[in-house]
C-alpha positions as CSV (number, residue, x, y, z in Angstrom):
1,M,-93.5,40.7,164.9
2,S,-94.7,41.8,168.3
3,G,-95.1,40.7,171.8
4,G,-92.9,38.8,174.3
5,E,-89.3,39.0,175.3
6,L,-86.2,37.4,174.0
7,K,-83.8,35.5,176.1
8,G,-81.4,38.5,176.1
9,G,-84.2,40.7,177.5
10,M,-84.8,42.5,174.3
11,S,-88.3,43.2,173.1
12,T,-89.7,41.3,170.1
13,E,-91.6,44.5,169.1
14,K,-88.8,44.7,166.4
15,E,-89.5,43.4,163.0
16,I,-87.9,40.0,162.5
17,L,-86.2,39.7,159.0
18,I,-84.9,36.5,157.4
19,T,-82.3,37.1,154.8
20,N,-82.9,33.9,153.0
21,L,-85.4,31.0,153.5
22,S,-84.5,28.2,151.2
23,F,-86.9,25.3,150.2
24,E,-85.3,22.1,148.9
25,L,-88.2,21.3,146.5
26,T,-86.8,18.0,145.3
27,R,-83.7,15.8,145.2
28,K,-84.5,14.6,141.7
29,C,-82.3,15.8,138.9
30,N,-82.1,15.3,135.1
31,R,-78.3,15.9,135.0
32,N,-75.3,14.2,136.6
33,C,-72.7,17.0,137.0
34,D,-69.3,16.1,138.3
35,F,-69.0,19.3,140.3
36,C,-72.5,19.1,142.0
37,F,-72.2,19.9,145.7
38,R,-75.4,18.1,146.7
39,G,-74.4,14.5,146.0
40,K,-76.2,11.7,144.2
41,A,-79.8,12.5,143.1
42,E,-82.6,10.9,145.2
43,N,-86.2,10.2,144.3
44,K,-87.6,12.6,146.9
45,D,-89.9,15.6,146.8
46,I,-90.8,18.0,149.6
47,S,-94.4,17.4,151.0
48,K,-97.2,19.9,151.3
49,E,-97.3,19.3,155.0
50,I,-93.7,20.5,155.4
51,I,-94.4,23.6,153.3
52,D,-97.6,24.3,155.3
53,K,-95.8,23.9,158.6
54,T,-92.9,26.2,157.6
55,F,-95.1,29.0,156.4
56,D,-97.2,28.7,159.6
57,E,-94.0,29.2,161.6
58,V,-92.7,32.2,159.6
59,K,-95.9,34.0,158.6
60,D,-95.2,36.9,160.9
61,Y,-91.7,37.5,159.7
62,T,-90.4,39.5,156.7
63,L,-88.5,37.3,154.1
64,L,-86.0,39.2,152.0
65,T,-85.6,36.2,149.8
66,I,-87.2,32.8,149.4
67,E,-85.0,30.4,147.4
68,L,-86.2,27.2,145.6
69,T,-83.5,24.7,145.1
70,G,-83.0,21.0,144.3
71,G,-82.0,18.8,142.7
72,E,-83.7,20.5,139.7
73,P,-86.6,22.4,141.2
74,F,-88.5,22.6,137.9
75,L,-89.0,18.8,138.2
76,N,-91.4,19.3,141.1
77,E,-94.1,21.3,139.4
78,D,-96.7,20.7,142.1
79,G,-94.3,21.7,144.9
80,L,-93.2,24.9,143.2
81,C,-96.7,26.0,142.4
82,Y,-97.8,25.1,145.9
83,V,-95.1,27.3,147.5
84,V,-96.3,30.2,145.3
85,D,-99.9,29.6,146.3
86,K,-99.0,29.5,150.0
87,I,-97.0,32.7,149.8
88,I,-100.0,34.5,148.3
89,K,-102.7,32.9,150.5
90,N,-100.7,33.5,153.8
91,H,-99.9,37.1,152.8
92,I,-96.2,36.4,153.3
93,K,-94.1,39.6,153.5
94,L,-91.7,38.8,150.7
95,F,-89.2,40.9,148.7
96,N,-87.8,38.4,146.2
97,L,-88.0,34.8,145.0
98,T,-84.9,33.1,143.5
99,I,-84.8,29.7,141.7
100,F,-81.7,27.8,140.7
101,T,-82.1,25.7,137.5
102,N,-80.3,24.0,134.6
103,A,-82.8,25.6,132.2
104,T,-83.8,22.4,130.5
105,I,-87.5,22.3,131.5
106,I,-90.2,24.5,129.9
107,N,-93.4,24.3,131.9
108,P,-96.4,26.7,131.1
109,K,-97.9,26.1,134.5
110,I,-94.7,27.1,136.3
111,K,-94.5,30.2,134.1
112,E,-98.0,31.2,135.0
113,S,-97.4,30.6,138.7
114,L,-94.2,32.8,138.7
115,E,-96.1,35.6,136.9
116,K,-98.8,35.5,139.5
117,L,-96.2,35.6,142.3
118,G,-94.4,38.5,140.6
119,Q,-97.6,40.5,140.6
120,Y,-98.2,39.7,144.3
121,I,-94.7,40.8,145.3
122,K,-95.1,44.0,143.3
123,S,-98.4,44.8,145.0
124,F,-97.0,44.0,148.4
125,L,-94.0,46.2,148.0
126,E,-96.1,49.1,146.7
127,S,-98.5,48.8,149.7
128,E,-98.2,51.0,152.8
129,Q,-96.9,48.0,154.8
130,G,-94.4,47.2,152.0
131,E,-93.2,50.8,151.8
132,N,-92.6,50.9,155.6
133,L,-90.6,47.7,155.5
134,K,-88.6,48.9,152.6
135,K,-87.7,51.9,154.6
136,I,-86.6,49.8,157.5
137,H,-84.5,47.6,155.3
138,S,-82.9,50.4,153.3
139,E,-81.9,52.2,156.5
140,E,-80.9,49.2,158.7
141,V,-80.1,46.2,156.4
142,W,-79.1,47.4,153.0
143,T,-76.6,49.8,154.5
144,K,-74.8,46.7,155.7
145,K,-75.4,44.3,152.9
146,N,-75.2,44.6,149.1
147,Y,-78.7,43.3,148.2
148,D,-79.2,43.8,144.5
149,F,-82.4,42.5,142.9
150,S,-82.0,44.6,139.7
151,E,-81.6,41.6,137.4
152,G,-85.1,40.4,138.3
153,E,-87.3,43.0,139.9
154,Y,-89.2,40.4,141.9
155,I,-88.2,36.9,140.8
156,N,-84.7,35.8,139.8
157,V,-84.2,32.5,137.8
158,I,-80.5,31.6,138.1
159,V,-79.3,29.4,135.3
160,S,-76.1,27.3,135.6
161,R,-74.4,26.7,132.3
162,Y,-71.2,25.1,133.5
163,Q,-70.9,21.5,132.2
164,H,-74.6,21.3,131.6
165,E,-74.8,20.9,127.8
166,N,-77.8,23.2,127.9
167,E,-76.6,25.9,125.4
168,Q,-79.2,25.0,122.8
169,C,-82.2,25.2,125.2
170,I,-81.1,28.4,127.1
171,D,-82.4,30.9,124.5
172,N,-85.8,29.3,124.4
173,F,-85.9,29.1,128.2
174,V,-85.1,32.8,128.5
175,D,-87.7,33.7,125.9
176,V,-90.4,31.7,127.8
177,Y,-89.7,32.8,131.4
178,R,-88.3,36.3,131.2
179,S,-90.9,39.0,131.8
180,D,-91.5,42.3,133.6
181,F,-91.6,40.3,136.8
182,V,-89.1,37.5,136.2
183,G,-85.4,38.0,135.4
184,V,-83.2,35.1,134.0
185,V,-79.5,35.4,134.8
186,E,-76.4,33.2,134.7
187,Q,-75.0,31.6,137.8
188,E,-71.5,33.1,138.2
189,E,-70.0,30.7,140.7
190,Y,-68.7,28.3,138.1
191,T,-67.7,30.8,135.4
192,S,-65.8,33.5,137.5
193,N,-63.4,33.7,140.4
194,N,-66.2,33.6,143.0
195,T,-65.5,31.4,146.0
196,V,-66.6,27.7,145.5
197,L,-67.8,25.6,148.4
198,V,-66.2,22.3,149.1
199,D,-66.2,19.6,151.8
200,D,-64.3,16.5,152.6
201,E,-66.3,14.5,150.1
202,T,-65.6,16.8,147.2
203,K,-63.7,15.2,144.3
204,F,-60.8,17.7,143.5
205,S,-60.5,18.5,139.8
206,D,-59.1,21.2,137.5
207,F,-62.3,23.1,138.1
208,H,-61.2,23.8,141.7
209,R,-57.5,24.4,140.9
210,D,-57.6,28.1,140.1
211,K,-60.6,29.1,142.2
212,P,-60.7,30.3,145.9
213,L,-62.3,27.6,147.9
214,S,-64.3,27.6,151.2
215,V,-65.4,24.8,153.5
216,I,-68.9,25.2,155.0
217,R,-68.7,25.6,158.7
218,A,-71.7,27.8,159.8
219,K,-70.4,28.0,163.4
220,H,-71.1,31.7,164.1
221,C,-74.0,33.7,165.5
222,I,-76.5,34.4,162.7
223,I,-78.7,36.9,164.5
224,D,-78.0,40.6,164.2
225,D,-80.1,42.3,166.9
226,G,-78.1,45.5,167.1
227,M,-80.5,47.6,164.9
228,A,-83.1,49.9,166.2
229,R,-86.3,48.5,164.5
230,S,-85.4,45.1,163.2
231,I,-83.7,41.8,164.1
232,L,-81.9,40.1,161.2
233,I,-81.3,36.4,160.7
234,N,-78.4,37.0,158.4
235,E,-77.6,33.5,157.0
236,P,-79.7,31.3,154.8
237,I,-82.0,28.9,156.6
238,S,-82.9,25.8,154.5
239,I,-85.8,23.4,154.7
240,S,-85.0,19.9,153.4
241,V,-87.4,17.5,151.7
242,N,-87.5,15.6,155.0
243,G,-88.4,18.8,157.0
244,E,-84.9,19.2,158.4
245,V,-84.1,22.9,159.2
246,Y,-80.4,23.6,158.7
247,L,-77.9,26.4,158.2
248,G,-76.7,27.3,154.7
249,K,-78.0,26.1,151.4
250,C,-77.1,23.6,148.8
251,I,-75.2,21.5,151.4
252,R,-74.4,17.9,150.5
253,Y,-77.4,15.7,151.5
254,S,-75.2,13.5,153.6
255,K,-73.8,16.6,155.5
256,I,-77.1,18.2,156.5
257,K,-77.1,16.5,159.9
258,D,-73.8,18.4,160.6
259,N,-75.6,21.7,160.2
260,L,-79.0,20.7,161.6
261,L,-80.9,23.1,163.8
262,F,-84.1,21.1,164.3
263,N,-87.0,19.5,162.3
264,V,-89.8,21.8,161.3
265,F,-92.4,19.4,162.9
266,D,-90.7,19.9,166.3
267,L,-91.7,23.6,166.3
268,R,-94.6,25.0,168.2
269,G,-94.7,28.6,167.0
270,N,-91.1,29.1,168.2
271,F,-89.1,29.2,165.0
272,F,-87.1,32.3,166.0
273,D,-86.7,31.2,169.6
274,R,-85.1,27.9,168.5
275,I,-82.6,29.8,166.2
276,D,-81.9,32.3,169.0
277,S,-81.2,29.5,171.4
278,W,-78.8,27.9,169.0
279,C,-76.9,31.1,168.4
280,W,-76.0,31.3,172.1
281,S,-73.5,28.5,171.5
282,Y,-71.4,30.6,169.1
283,Y,-69.9,34.0,169.9
284,I,-67.7,34.7,166.8
285,N,-69.1,36.8,164.0
286,R,-69.5,35.8,160.3
287,D,-66.2,37.5,159.3
288,I,-64.1,35.3,161.6
289,D,-66.1,32.2,160.6
290,N,-65.6,33.0,156.9
291,Q,-61.9,33.5,157.4
292,I,-61.6,30.0,159.0
293,S,-63.7,28.6,156.1
294,S,-61.2,30.1,153.6
295,I,-58.3,28.7,155.6
296,E,-59.8,25.2,155.4
297,G,-60.5,25.8,151.7
298,A,-56.8,26.7,151.1
299,K,-55.8,23.5,153.1
300,F,-58.0,21.5,150.8
301,K,-56.2,22.8,147.7
302,Q,-52.8,22.3,149.3
303,L,-53.6,18.6,150.2
304,N,-54.5,18.1,146.6
305,G,-51.2,19.5,145.3
306,A,-52.7,22.7,143.8
307,E,-50.6,25.9,143.7
308,L,-51.8,28.5,146.3
309,S,-52.3,32.2,145.6
310,E,-50.4,34.7,147.8
311,T,-53.7,35.4,149.6
312,E,-54.1,31.7,150.4
313,K,-50.5,31.4,151.6
314,R,-51.1,34.3,154.0
315,L,-54.3,32.6,155.2
316,L,-52.4,29.5,156.1
317,L,-49.8,31.5,158.0
318,G,-52.6,32.7,160.3
319,E,-54.2,29.3,160.7
320,K,-53.3,28.7,164.4
321,F,-54.0,32.3,165.4
322,M,-57.5,32.1,163.9
323,Y,-58.4,28.8,165.6
324,D,-57.1,30.0,168.9
325,L,-59.0,33.3,168.5
326,E,-62.2,31.3,167.8
327,D,-61.7,29.2,171.0
328,Y,-60.9,32.3,173.1
329,L,-63.9,34.3,171.9
330,N,-66.4,31.4,172.3
331,E,-65.1,30.7,175.8
332,I,-65.2,34.4,177.0
333,G,-68.5,34.9,175.2
334,R,-70.1,32.1,177.1
335,R,-68.8,33.5,180.4
336,L,-70.1,37.0,179.5
337,H,-73.5,35.7,178.5
338,N,-73.9,33.7,181.7
339,R,-73.0,36.8,183.7
340,Y,-75.0,39.4,181.7
341,S,-77.8,37.3,180.4
342,F,-80.1,40.2,179.6
343,L,-77.8,41.6,176.8
344,G,-78.5,40.6,173.2
345,H,-76.2,38.9,170.8
346,Y,-74.8,42.1,169.3
347,E,-74.2,43.6,172.8
348,I,-72.4,40.5,174.0
349,F,-70.2,40.6,170.9
350,V,-69.5,44.3,171.5
351,L,-68.7,43.6,175.2
352,L,-66.5,40.8,174.1
353,S,-64.7,43.1,171.7
354,F,-64.2,45.7,174.4
355,Y,-62.5,43.2,176.8
356,T,-60.4,41.9,173.9
357,Y,-59.1,45.3,173.1
358,L,-58.4,46.0,176.8
359,D,-56.4,42.7,177.1
360,Y,-54.5,43.7,173.9
361,M,-53.6,47.1,175.4
362,D,-52.6,45.6,178.7
363,E,-50.3,43.0,177.1
364,N,-48.7,45.7,174.9
365,N,-48.6,48.3,177.7
366,I,-50.3,51.0,175.7
367,E,-53.2,53.3,176.6
368,S,-54.9,53.5,173.2
369,T,-55.1,51.7,169.8
370,T,-56.7,52.0,166.4
371,W,-60.3,50.9,166.3
372,N,-60.9,48.8,163.2
373,D,-64.4,47.5,163.5
374,I,-66.6,50.3,162.0
375,E,-69.8,48.7,163.3
376,L,-68.6,49.0,166.9
377,V,-67.6,52.6,166.4
378,K,-71.3,53.6,166.1
379,I,-71.9,53.0,169.8
380,M,-68.8,54.8,171.0
381,E,-68.4,58.5,171.9
382,P,-68.4,60.8,168.7
383,K,-64.7,61.7,169.3
384,S,-63.7,58.1,169.0
385,A,-65.7,57.7,165.8
386,T,-63.9,60.7,164.3
387,D,-60.3,59.6,164.8
388,K,-61.0,55.8,164.9
389,R,-58.8,55.5,168.0
390,I,-59.8,54.0,171.2
391,D,-58.4,54.4,174.7
392,K,-58.9,52.5,178.0
393,E,-61.0,55.2,179.6
394,I,-63.6,55.1,176.8
395,L,-63.5,51.3,176.7
396,N,-64.1,51.1,180.5
397,D,-66.9,53.6,180.3
398,S,-68.6,51.7,177.5
399,I,-68.3,48.5,179.4
400,V,-69.9,50.0,182.5
401,N,-72.7,51.4,180.3
402,L,-73.5,47.9,179.0
403,I,-73.3,46.3,182.4
404,N,-75.7,49.0,183.7
405,E,-78.1,48.3,180.8
406,N,-78.1,44.6,181.7
407,E,-78.9,45.4,185.3
408,L,-81.8,47.7,184.3
409,R,-83.3,45.0,182.0
410,K,-82.9,42.5,184.8
411,Q,-84.8,44.7,187.3
412,E,-87.4,45.4,184.7
413,H,-87.8,41.7,184.0
414,E,-88.1,41.0,187.7
415,Q,-90.7,43.7,188.1
416,N,-92.6,42.3,185.1
417,E,-92.3,38.8,186.6
418,Q,-93.6,39.9,189.9
419,F,-96.5,41.6,188.2
420,R,-97.2,38.5,186.1
421,L,-97.1,36.4,189.3
422,S,-99.5,38.7,191.1
423,I,-101.9,38.5,188.2
424,L,-101.7,34.7,188.3
425,R,-102.3,34.7,192.0
426,E,-105.4,36.9,191.6
427,E,-106.7,34.7,188.8
428,Y,-106.1,31.6,190.9
429,Q,-107.9,33.2,193.9
430,Q,-110.8,34.2,191.7
431,A,-111.0,30.7,190.2
432,E,-110.9,29.2,193.7
433,H,-113.6,31.5,194.9
434,E,-115.8,30.6,191.9
435,R,-115.2,26.9,192.4
436,K,-116.2,27.0,196.0
437,Q,-119.3,29.1,195.1
438,R,-120.3,26.5,192.5
439,E,-119.8,23.7,195.0
440,R,-122.0,25.5,197.6
441,L,-124.8,26.1,195.0
442,E,-124.6,22.5,193.8
443,K,-124.9,21.2,197.4
444,E,-127.9,23.5,198.1
445,E,-129.6,22.4,194.9
446,T,-129.0,18.7,195.9
447,V,-130.6,19.3,199.3
448,V,-133.7,21.0,197.8
449,N,-134.3,18.3,195.3
450,E,-133.7,15.4,197.7
451,P,-136.9,13.8,199.0
452,S,-137.5,14.2,202.7
453,E,-138.0,11.2,205.0
454,F,-141.7,12.2,205.5
455,G,-142.2,12.3,201.8
456,L,-140.7,8.9,201.3
457,L,-142.9,7.5,204.1
458,K,-146.1,8.9,202.5
459,R,-145.2,7.4,199.1
460,F,-144.5,4.0,200.8
461,M,-147.9,4.0,202.7
462,K,-149.7,5.0,199.5
463,K,-148.1,2.2,197.6
464,K,-149.1,-0.3,200.3
465,Q,-152.7,0.7,200.1
């Protein structure tokens, strides 16, 4: 995406990447699972207008994954096929499509549509543009995240088997849908020790007793703008059947309002700007937010009388510290952003980390400490990256560098603003000159065409005769 300037003063010449854009195709479902996190099924499908508006807003971005969820997404054949057609028609830059299903529906039209999309994604990724984007992603994104699309080269169909009574139809489902483009794999969340999401409406059962739990919060900055060629929206963004745009995916229908960003119909070509603006309310990173989510998950288990693991016990011991840290970082982050408003999200987080480490060293009366955050080491002097120790002198120098960078961007912005205003003044003066010239010509033309008094008299006398 190109053109313009972000609020932090950073150029939008960088490629904007969305980790995961999720469409809630339907709230209909042909199962009634006890563990379902969405809530009671509803007779609602997403509209074509919502799909159209969403793709109009994100057409210039690169989408690492589009997810189709429900309900049971295969129950909305028209919606699923329409999403596929829009991706192809709008030339969406897409790496992967993922669908979550209970594997009970065989639909030849959907199979044909997925095959068509798989061919489109393959062609895009093999194109010159696709190769360039893959290079950016492999160097800047995949080094940070473990993206693995090996199960399905271009499309992943994720099948949930837990309590679904679908064993007899799974083999047939796999035979029908699996191909060179489409992979069919099992959802592991309910059959392994992966973290399970809960909220205050979740009915606790034996299913939750032995699993690590996490309560959805999504109260952290979701924009990573610290890379050279790209800006990453690093959390799933979901579109509901009502056009609500919210953080996360598969959130309980009744809880969407708690994670609401905006409605897609409120947008005017400013999808990224609205998310960027929201992010300036939160200054903690995802690691801290996930830690607090796990603490709240452990509290949920404890309240329901479940035995906690040693890890969960340690989490609860640090509960007060983590909440205090969140409040502290958000408060100081807001102050820093107000003072240095031309720094980006990542730079403010770095600056916040520097000041936090300085406070820590002052309180403990030490001149250096171990630097734990490898991401931040990259912008330090090479010697600090080697021994992973940090001292006050290096911290203060780095703080000064960031403050100077903010000042440079501010001056550049003011110069650009002055230039923009001078152009506007020139355009206004030119328009005024042209307006006055038109008025003068119109006045002269009126005088020429207007009958003279002598002419009027002659016509009057002739009429009398």
